[in-house]
C-alpha positions in Angstrom: 31.4 20.9 -23.2 32.3 21.4 -26.9 35.7 21.7 -27.6 34.8 24.2 -29.9 33.2 26.4 -26.9 36.7 25.9 -24.7 39.5 28.1 -26.2 43.0 28.3 -24.6 42.4 31.4 -23.2 39.9 30.3 -20.9 41.5 27.1 -19.8 43.4 26.8 -16.6 45.6 23.6 -16.7 46.3 22.3 -13.4 49.3 20.3 -12.9 50.4 17.0 -11.3 49.9 17.6 -7.5 48.2 21.1 -7.6 45.4 23.2 -7.3 43.4 25.3 -9.5 40.2 28.0 -9.3 38.2 29.2 -11.8 34.9 31.3 -12.3 33.2 32.1 -15.8 34.4 32.1 -18.3 37.4 30.1 -17.3 37.4 25.8 -17.2 39.8 24.2 -15.2 41.6 20.8 -16.8 43.7 18.2 -15.9 45.3 14.8 -16.8 44.4 11.8 -14.7 45.2 8.3 -14.2 45.9 6.6 -10.7 45.4 9.8 -9.8 41.9 11.6 -8.5 40.9 14.7 -9.9 38.7 16.7 -6.5 36.5 19.1 -7.9 35.4 21.5 -5.1 32.3 23.5 -6.5 29.7 26.1 -5.2 26.9 25.7 -8.3 25.1 28.7 -7.1 28.1 31.0 -6.8 29.8 29.2 -10.0 33.1 28.8 -8.0 35.0 25.6 -8.8 38.2 24.6 -7.7 40.1 21.5 -8.9 43.1 19.5 -7.0 45.3 16.9 -8.7 45.6 14.2 -5.8 48.4 11.8 -6.2 48.5 10.3 -2.7 46.0 9.3 0.2 48.0 11.5 2.8 51.2 13.2 3.7 53.0 16.5 5.5 53.2 17.9 2.1 57.2 18.6 2.6 57.9 19.2 -1.2 54.9 18.6 -2.9 52.4 20.7 -4.5 49.5 21.8 -2.7 46.9 19.3 -4.4 49.1 16.7 -3.9 48.2 14.5 -0.5 44.2 14.3 0.0 44.6 15.1 3.3 46.1 18.6 2.7 44.4 19.4 -0.4 40.8 19.3 0.8 41.5 21.8 3.5 43.2 24.0 0.8 40.7 23.6 -1.7 38.0 24.7 0.4 39.9 27.6 1.3 40.2 28.7 -2.3 36.9 28.4 -3.0 35.9 30.5 0.0 38.5 33.3 -1.0 37.0 33.4 -4.4 33.1 34.1 -3.2 31.7 30.5 -2.5 29.0 29.8 0.2 30.6 27.3 2.6 27.2 25.9 3.0 27.0 25.3 -0.8 30.0 23.5 -1.6 29.8 20.1 -2.7 32.9 17.6 -4.1 32.9 15.5 -6.6 35.8 13.3 -8.0 37.0 11.6 -11.4 40.2 9.4 -12.1 41.9 6.7 -9.9 42.2 3.8 -12.8 44.5 1.3 -12.4 47.7 2.4 -14.2 50.6 -0.3 -14.8 51.9 -2.1 -12.2 50.0 0.0 -9.6 46.9 -2.4 -9.2 48.3 -4.0 -6.2 48.7 -0.5 -4.3 44.8 0.2 -5.4 46.0 3.7 -5.3 43.3 5.3 -7.2 40.6 3.7 -4.6 42.6 4.7 -1.6 43.0 8.5 -3.0 39.0 8.4 -3.4 38.5 7.0 0.0 40.7 9.7 1.5 39.2 12.8 -0.4 35.7 11.4 0.8 36.9 11.2 4.3 39.0 14.7 4.4 35.9 16.2 2.9 33.0 14.8 4.6 35.5 16.0 8.0 35.0 19.6 6.9 31.5 19.2 6.6 31.2 19.4 2.0 28.5 17.5 0.7 29.6 14.4 -1.4 28.5 14.9 -5.3 30.0 11.9 -6.7 32.6 10.2 -8.6 32.5 10.8 -12.1 32.9 8.0 -14.1 36.2 7.4 -16.0 37.8 4.8 -18.1 39.2 1.9 -15.5 42.5 1.6 -17.1 43.4 5.7 -16.4 44.5 7.6 -19.3 41.5 11.0 -19.3 41.2 14.5 -19.0 39.0 16.0 -16.1 37.2 19.2 -17.5 35.3 21.4 -14.8 32.9 24.4 -15.8 31.9 26.8 -12.8 29.8 28.4 -15.1 27.5 24.9 -16.4 28.3 23.1 -12.7 29.8 20.3 -15.0 32.3 18.2 -14.4 33.2 15.5 -17.2 35.9 13.0 -18.0 37.0 12.3 -21.4 39.2 9.4 -22.5 42.6 9.5 -24.3 43.2 7.0 -26.3 45.9 7.2 -28.8 46.7 10.9 -28.2 43.4 11.5 -28.8 40.4 12.7 -26.5 37.4 10.6 -27.0 34.0 11.7 -25.6 
């Protein structure tokens, strides 16, 4: 996705612990570190949902709809279906989960990814892979429903790198 094609009026920014949905011509973005971006897509119907997952599990009290993997997965699936996705066409891709600062001991990124795989498998969604990102975190995830593409770009010194 070239920067010249992504204009501000097309971008749906997903905050920490949030969930966003997009259909063409919109694209979804979020900033990631140790958090994991969970992308639920129907490539045929061009529907894309992005959840910014912060923790593997919880009850959701006082947090955003995408904060906990165990709650974000069914919410993301339901949003996709509400926007025209076919439940038989849903695939899940992930990005992020890098090691940030002193969080290496908790392996929160790996735990988030494992929780997403478990939750989405339980919902019957197909796992489409983990998009590689920088091991030390600090990246931007871009999901384009028109092209069915999920990209990760590294943030270095405040500048996006391919």
